[in-house]
C-alpha positions as CSV (number, residue, x, y, z in Angstrom):
1,M,-0.1,0.1,0.0
2,R,3.0,2.8,0.6
3,K,4.7,1.0,-2.2
4,A,1.4,2.6,-4.3
5,I,0.9,5.5,-2.4
6,L,4.7,6.4,-3.2
7,F,4.5,5.7,-6.9
8,F,1.3,8.0,-7.4
9,T,2.8,10.9,-5.7
10,L,5.6,11.0,-7.5
11,L,3.4,10.3,-10.7
12,S,1.8,13.9,-9.9
13,M,4.9,15.6,-9.1
14,G,5.5,14.3,-12.9
15,M,2.9,15.0,-14.0
16,I,2.9,18.9,-12.2
17,R,6.3,19.4,-14.0
18,G,5.2,18.3,-17.0
19,F,2.2,21.2,-16.7
20,A,5.2,23.9,-16.3
21,Q,7.3,23.0,-18.4
22,C,4.4,23.8,-21.2
23,D,3.3,26.4,-19.4
24,P,3.2,29.6,-22.2
25,A,4.2,31.8,-19.8
26,T,7.7,29.6,-19.1
27,P,10.5,31.5,-21.3
28,V,11.3,29.9,-24.3
29,T,13.7,32.3,-26.5
30,M,13.8,31.8,-30.3
31,N,17.3,33.4,-31.7
32,N,17.5,34.8,-35.2
33,E,18.0,31.4,-37.3
34,G,14.8,30.2,-35.4
35,G,16.6,27.5,-32.6
36,S,15.1,27.5,-28.9
37,S,16.5,27.0,-25.6
38,R,15.0,27.4,-22.2
39,E,18.1,29.3,-21.0
40,S,20.5,31.5,-22.4
41,S,23.3,34.0,-21.8
42,D,21.2,36.7,-23.5
43,R,18.2,36.5,-24.5
44,S,17.5,36.7,-28.0
45,S,14.3,36.0,-28.3
46,L,13.8,39.5,-27.3
47,L,15.6,40.7,-30.8
48,V,14.6,40.0,-34.0
49,S,16.2,40.8,-37.2
50,T,15.2,42.0,-40.1
51,T,15.8,38.5,-42.7
52,W,14.1,37.0,-39.3
53,L,11.0,39.6,-39.9
54,A,11.1,39.0,-43.9
55,D,10.5,35.1,-42.9
56,H,7.7,35.6,-40.5
57,L,5.7,38.6,-41.7
58,K,3.2,36.1,-42.7
59,D,2.8,33.4,-40.0
60,P,-0.5,33.6,-38.6
61,S,0.1,34.8,-34.9
62,L,2.7,37.7,-36.0
63,V,1.3,40.8,-34.3
64,L,4.0,43.6,-35.7
65,I,3.4,47.2,-34.3
66,Q,4.9,50.4,-35.4
67,I,5.8,53.4,-32.8
68,G,6.4,56.6,-33.9
69,P,5.2,59.9,-35.1
70,K,1.9,59.1,-36.7
71,E,2.7,60.6,-40.0
72,G,5.4,58.2,-40.6
73,Y,3.3,54.9,-40.0
74,E,0.6,56.5,-42.7
75,A,4.0,57.8,-45.1
76,G,5.2,54.1,-45.2
77,H,5.5,50.7,-43.1
78,I,6.1,46.9,-43.6
79,A,2.6,45.1,-44.3
80,G,0.6,44.1,-41.9
81,A,1.9,46.7,-39.3
82,R,0.1,48.5,-36.9
83,F,0.1,51.7,-35.3
84,L,0.5,52.3,-31.8
85,S,1.0,56.0,-29.5
86,L,2.5,55.9,-25.9
87,M,-0.7,57.7,-25.0
88,D,-2.7,54.6,-25.8
89,I,-0.7,52.6,-23.1
90,S,-0.4,56.3,-20.4
91,T,-2.7,57.7,-17.6
92,P,-3.9,60.4,-19.5
93,S,-2.8,63.7,-18.9
94,G,-3.5,65.4,-16.1
95,K,-4.5,62.1,-13.8
96,G,-1.1,60.6,-12.7
97,L,2.8,61.2,-13.6
98,T,3.8,61.0,-17.2
99,L,3.4,57.9,-18.9
100,E,2.4,56.2,-16.0
101,L,1.0,52.9,-16.4
102,P,-3.1,52.7,-16.3
103,K,-5.2,50.3,-14.7
104,V,-4.8,46.5,-16.0
105,D,-8.1,46.4,-17.7
106,E,-7.3,49.4,-20.1
107,L,-4.5,48.2,-21.8
108,K,-6.0,44.9,-22.1
109,S,-8.6,47.0,-24.1
110,T,-6.2,48.7,-26.2
111,L,-4.1,45.8,-27.2
112,E,-6.8,43.2,-28.2
113,G,-8.3,46.5,-30.3
114,L,-4.4,45.8,-31.8
115,G,-5.2,42.0,-32.4
116,I,-3.2,40.6,-29.8
117,S,-4.1,37.5,-28.2
118,N,-2.5,34.8,-25.6
119,N,-1.3,33.1,-28.5
120,S,0.2,36.2,-30.6
121,R,3.8,36.6,-31.4
122,I,4.5,40.7,-31.2
123,V,7.0,42.1,-33.0
124,L,7.8,45.7,-32.1
125,Y,9.5,48.7,-34.3
126,Y,10.3,52.2,-34.5
127,G,9.4,54.0,-37.4
128,T,12.4,56.7,-36.9
129,D,14.7,57.0,-34.5
130,W,12.0,56.5,-31.7
131,V,14.0,53.5,-29.6
132,S,13.2,54.6,-26.2
133,P,9.0,54.6,-26.4
134,T,9.4,51.2,-28.3
135,T,11.5,49.3,-25.8
136,R,8.8,51.6,-23.1
137,V,5.9,49.7,-25.0
138,F,8.3,46.1,-24.2
139,F,8.2,47.4,-20.9
140,T,4.1,47.7,-20.8
141,L,3.7,44.1,-22.0
142,D,6.3,42.9,-20.1
143,Y,4.4,44.1,-17.3
144,L,1.3,42.4,-18.3
145,G,3.1,38.6,-18.6
146,L,3.9,39.0,-22.5
147,G,7.2,39.5,-22.7
148,D,8.8,36.4,-23.1
149,R,6.4,36.0,-26.7
150,T,7.6,39.8,-27.9
151,S,10.6,41.0,-29.5
152,I,11.6,44.1,-30.9
153,L,13.3,44.7,-34.3
154,D,17.1,45.7,-34.4
155,G,17.5,48.7,-36.1
156,G,13.8,49.6,-36.9
157,L,12.0,50.7,-39.7
158,P,15.6,52.7,-41.0
159,V,17.4,49.4,-41.0
160,W,14.6,47.7,-43.0
161,R,14.0,50.6,-45.9
162,A,18.3,50.8,-45.8
163,E,18.6,46.4,-46.7
164,G,15.8,47.1,-49.8
165,H,12.7,45.8,-48.0
166,P,9.5,47.2,-48.8
167,V,6.9,49.5,-47.2
168,T,3.1,50.2,-47.9
169,K,0.5,52.6,-47.3
170,E,-2.4,49.9,-46.6
171,L,-3.7,49.6,-43.7
172,P,-4.4,46.2,-41.8
173,K,-7.6,44.3,-41.1
174,V,-7.4,44.1,-37.9
175,Q,-9.3,41.3,-35.9
176,Q,-10.2,42.1,-32.2
177,G,-8.4,40.5,-30.0
178,S,-8.7,38.3,-26.9
179,L,-6.4,38.3,-24.2
180,T,-6.3,37.3,-20.5
181,P,-2.9,39.0,-18.7
182,H,-0.9,37.9,-16.0
183,P,0.6,41.5,-14.9
184,R,3.8,40.9,-12.9
185,P,3.9,43.8,-10.4
186,S,7.3,43.3,-9.3
187,V,8.7,45.0,-12.3
188,V,7.2,48.1,-11.3
189,V,8.6,49.9,-8.1
190,D,8.3,53.5,-6.5
191,A,9.6,56.1,-4.8
192,A,9.1,54.4,-1.1
193,W,10.6,51.0,-2.8
194,V,13.6,52.7,-4.1
195,S,13.8,55.4,-0.3
196,S,13.9,51.6,1.6
197,N,16.9,50.3,-0.9
198,L,18.8,53.1,-1.4
199,N,21.7,51.1,0.6
200,N,20.8,47.4,-0.5
201,H,24.1,46.2,-2.0
202,S,22.1,43.4,-4.1
203,V,19.7,46.2,-5.9
204,A,21.3,48.2,-8.7
205,I,19.8,51.8,-9.1
206,I,20.3,53.2,-12.8
207,D,19.9,56.4,-13.8
208,A,19.8,56.0,-17.9
209,R,19.3,60.1,-18.1
210,A,22.6,61.8,-20.1
211,P,25.4,62.8,-18.0
212,E,24.5,66.4,-17.3
213,Y,21.0,65.4,-16.2
214,Y,22.7,62.7,-13.9
215,S,25.1,65.6,-12.7
216,G,23.2,68.6,-12.4
217,T,24.7,70.5,-14.2
218,S,21.2,70.8,-16.2
219,A,17.7,70.1,-14.4
220,G,15.6,70.1,-17.8
221,K,12.2,70.2,-16.8
222,I,12.7,68.4,-13.3
223,R,12.4,70.0,-10.5
224,R,15.2,69.5,-8.4
225,A,18.7,68.9,-10.1
226,G,20.8,65.6,-9.2
227,H,19.9,62.1,-9.2
228,I,19.3,59.3,-6.2
229,P,21.5,58.8,-4.0
230,G,23.9,55.8,-4.6
231,A,23.2,55.8,-8.3
232,M,25.0,54.7,-11.1
233,N,24.7,56.4,-14.4
234,V,24.3,54.6,-17.6
235,P,22.7,56.9,-20.3
236,Y,20.3,55.0,-22.3
237,S,22.5,56.5,-25.9
238,S,25.4,54.8,-24.5
239,L,23.8,51.0,-25.1
240,L,23.2,51.6,-29.0
241,D,25.7,51.6,-32.0
242,D,25.5,54.6,-34.8
243,S,22.3,52.9,-36.1
244,N,20.3,52.8,-33.0
245,K,21.0,49.5,-32.9
246,L,21.8,47.6,-30.0
247,K,25.0,46.8,-29.2
248,T,26.8,43.7,-29.3
249,P,25.9,41.1,-26.0
250,D,29.7,41.5,-25.2
251,E,30.0,45.3,-25.5
252,L,26.2,45.7,-23.1
253,R,28.4,43.7,-20.3
254,A,31.0,45.7,-20.3
255,A,28.7,49.1,-19.8
256,F,27.1,47.2,-17.6
257,L,30.4,46.3,-15.5
258,A,31.7,49.7,-15.9
259,A,29.0,50.5,-13.7
260,N,30.0,48.4,-10.9
261,I,26.2,46.5,-12.5
262,K,27.5,42.5,-10.9
263,P,25.4,39.8,-12.7
264,D,23.5,38.4,-9.7
265,S,22.3,42.3,-8.9
266,H,18.3,43.8,-9.3
267,I,18.2,46.0,-11.3
268,V,16.2,49.1,-11.1
269,S,16.3,51.2,-13.6
270,Y,15.4,55.7,-13.9
271,C,14.9,58.4,-15.9
272,H,12.9,61.5,-16.1
273,I,9.8,60.2,-17.2
274,G,10.2,56.2,-17.4
275,Q,10.6,55.9,-20.8
276,Q,14.4,56.1,-21.5
277,A,15.0,54.1,-18.8
278,T,12.9,51.0,-20.4
279,V,16.3,50.8,-22.4
280,V,18.3,50.0,-19.5
281,Y,15.3,47.6,-18.7
282,F,15.3,46.0,-21.9
283,V,19.0,45.4,-22.0
284,A,18.9,44.4,-18.8
285,R,16.5,41.7,-19.8
286,Y,18.0,40.9,-22.8
287,L,21.2,39.7,-20.7
288,G,19.1,37.6,-18.2
289,Y,18.7,40.1,-15.2
290,E,15.2,40.3,-14.1
291,P,14.9,44.1,-13.8
292,S,12.5,46.3,-12.4
293,L,11.6,50.5,-13.6
294,Y,11.0,53.1,-11.5
295,D,8.4,54.3,-13.2
296,G,7.7,58.1,-11.7
297,S,10.8,58.2,-12.2
298,F,13.1,61.4,-11.5
299,E,9.1,63.6,-12.1
300,D,8.5,61.5,-8.8
301,W,11.5,61.2,-6.3
302,S,12.3,65.6,-7.7
303,A,8.7,66.1,-6.5
304,R,8.9,64.9,-2.8
305,T,10.7,67.0,-1.4
306,E,11.5,64.7,1.7
307,L,13.2,62.2,-0.4
308,P,17.4,63.1,-0.9
309,V,18.9,64.2,-4.4
310,T,22.8,64.6,-5.0
311,T,25.0,66.1,-7.1
312,A,27.7,63.8,-5.3
313,G,29.5,61.3,-6.6
314,S,28.7,62.5,-10.6
315,G,32.0,61.5,-12.0
316,E,31.7,57.9,-10.9
317,S,30.2,55.0,-12.2
318,G,28.9,53.5,-9.2
319,R,28.6,53.3,-5.7
320,K,31.4,52.4,-3.5
């Protein structure tokens, strides 16, 4: 009898493990040649080439989305691409912080209107040089649990055009999607969380703004100049090459290492309003980290006068 109980216990555990392996939420990476693996030093499925996209344009599960000026989309886009504005996935102006995530139900409705369903393979691309708005869309989808089935076209529309691939002005016929979001609250942190982790050496707080804003030389449109104490400066633009393609994994790892970001660090990125910081977020995901975004970013932090701001250490890449 005991042997029978043990047998069925082990059997049920095996069945549970099997179901877990088949869970659509389990990360499965696909490289640009179409191969797949469960683990990778860089999550190559998050970035696809123009060659990969050209080969998969007619896949029935593909949802292709262009981010950038609306007039640019209307002037010519990749066949089948839908247009998305950041305003469509942000809290309305005046009702929250700039670009702040709206309620899940609102995001669900917007994405279903783009034809996104539970089985969709989503590819994002920028029409001009709108890299950070595109990574902001990726972050939003990742927050909803769609990150492992979402990719960014490396180089966007400019590279697609430069390589001689066709564009069209024809608007696609979009069928309403059916989506079940699986929100991941851990990818979003607030001012209280950041404040309580300022001295946590397992947390790497990354300021993605240009050096003049990090150092406090310029405050821009933010109330106070400087940066969050202990934050390290990794300007988002330093992670891109001259054609706005992502730098190689080795170059990206070197940039993180120069900022004293360890392989086991919990990366939390911020910028002015939570847009540029999503480039750092995307790169961290690409390199295998499980990062978070301070969605309110310095717009929120600097407005809270009880929270510290510093210009000290502006010539250093990381905390001691």
